[in-house]
N, C-alpha and C positions, 0 to 999 in steps of 0.2 A: 366443772372438770372437763379437760380436753380429751377427746378421743385420739387414738393413734394417728388417724388420717388428718386431723386438723393442722398440726404443725407442717405437715407435708403440703397441704393445700395452701397454707399461708405462704410458704416458700414459692409455690407455683404462681400465686397471685402477685407476689412481690416481683418475681422475674418478669411476668407479663407487664406489670406496671413500669418496671425499669426499661424494658424494651420499647414500650409505647412512648416513653419520654425521650430516651437517648437515640433510638434508631433514626428518627427524623433529623436529629442534629448531626448524625454521622454523614460523611461524604460518600460512603460506600455501603452497599448492602449485598448480601448473598443473592446472586441471580445468575446462574450459569447461562451463558449465551456464546454465540460464535462471532468472532471479530475477524474481518478480512483485512490483511495487512499488505497484500501484493496482488495486483491484477494478473490474470492470465494474459499473456502477450504472444501473438504470432506475427510474423512479419518477414520481410525480405530486405537484405542489404544489397544495394546496387552502387556502382560508381561509373559514371558516364554511360549508363545504360547496360553495363555488364555486371553479372552477379559477383559478389565479393564472398569468396569462400575462406573459411578458417579465421574469421574475425572473432575475437573473444568478446563475450557479453558479460557485463558485471553490473551489480547494483552500486550506486554511488554510496560511499561510506557515510557521507554527511549530506543527504539530499536537501535538507532545509537550509544549508549554508549558502554563502555567496558563490562558492565554487563546488557544485554538487559532485563533480567527477574528478576533483583533484586527487582524492584518495579513493581507490576502488575497494569495494567490500566483497560480498559473496559473489563467487564466479557462477554464472548461470548457464553457460554453455558456449558453443562455437557455431558459427553459421555453416551450413552445409555447402556442398559443391554448387548448388543452385542459388546460394545466398540466403536460403530460408532458415528461420530459427523459430523456436518455441520456448516459452517460459511458463512454468506451472504457477498457478495462483498459490498464495500462502494464506491459510486461515487457521485459526486456533480457537479452542474453547477456553473461555475466560470464566472464572468462577465468581468474580465480584463485579458489581455494576456501580459505576460512579454516577451519583446524582448531579454532580457539578459538571462533569464532562461526559455526557451520555454518548453512546456509539453513533446515534443518528446525527450528532452535531460534531463529531470528531473526524477529522480528515487524515489521510495518510498520503505522503508524497513519495513516489517511487522514481528514482533517477536511473534510467537505463543508460549505461556507459558502454562505449564501443572502443576496443583497442585492437589495432592492427599495425604492428611494427612496420616501418620505422616511424609512423605518424604518432603524435601524441594521442592521449585518450580524448575521445570526442563525446559530447552529450548527444545521445540519440534522441531521448525524449524525457520530459518531466511529466509524469502522469499523476493526476490528483484523483483520489477516490474517498468516499465516506466509508468508514469501517463497518457499518451495519449492513451493507449490501455488496455482494460479489460484483466484480467488474471484469469484462473481457475486452481486450483492445487489439485491433490490427494495426500494424505499423508498416508503412512504406518509407524506406530510407534511401535517400540518394546522397551518398557521402561526398560527392563533388560539388554539392550546392547546399548552402545553409538555407533553412526555411525562414521566411519572414513571419512576423507575429500573426498575420492573417492566414498563414498556411500551415499552422501547427495542428489543426484538427480540433475536434470537440472533446478530446479526452486529455488535453495537455494544457500546461500553463507556461508562461514565459519564464526564462531563466532570470535569476535575480539581477545580474549585472548585464543582461542583454547578450550573454555568450551565445554563440550559434548553436542551434539544434538542427539535426539532419533528418529527422523522421516526421512524417505526418501520422498522427495517432487518431484513430476513429473508434468510438465506442461501438461494441457489438451489441445489438439489442438482446435483452434477456429473453430466454425461451419461454413461451407461454406454456403453463402446465395445466 
């Protein structure tokens, strides 16, 4: 004769057994964590040694494409009278963890685009980061001179078709806590 708790215990054991079998086969698991999707960026826009005020800063709408700044996405701000600008980092809490594409192996490309009429939109920088760690970058931009591949800095990648980039991007060391 079964007691009242036995059918309940059988259901609990069945659920545990099902999870033990199917969870490893799943590509995702519940695991709340923070993913970092945009670095914090500070910098200065110059042209021929003079500050560029009022230039609009945008994210590229398709940073992984062959023309990352062809279409501009989110407007990030405008350079100040001294040419300086700042862009806040973007991080979010994610509730699921992918076992196939884990955060420490997943990268995020951020295309910083600069628009100042009447010129076309220019690629300021293409910054690469892994989403499991926050990143801060300083940018020194000289809009009258495109940067060569060797002068992009340690936080940047070359553009897919060799389009000119105008900023030198340097990683800011993480603060020791």
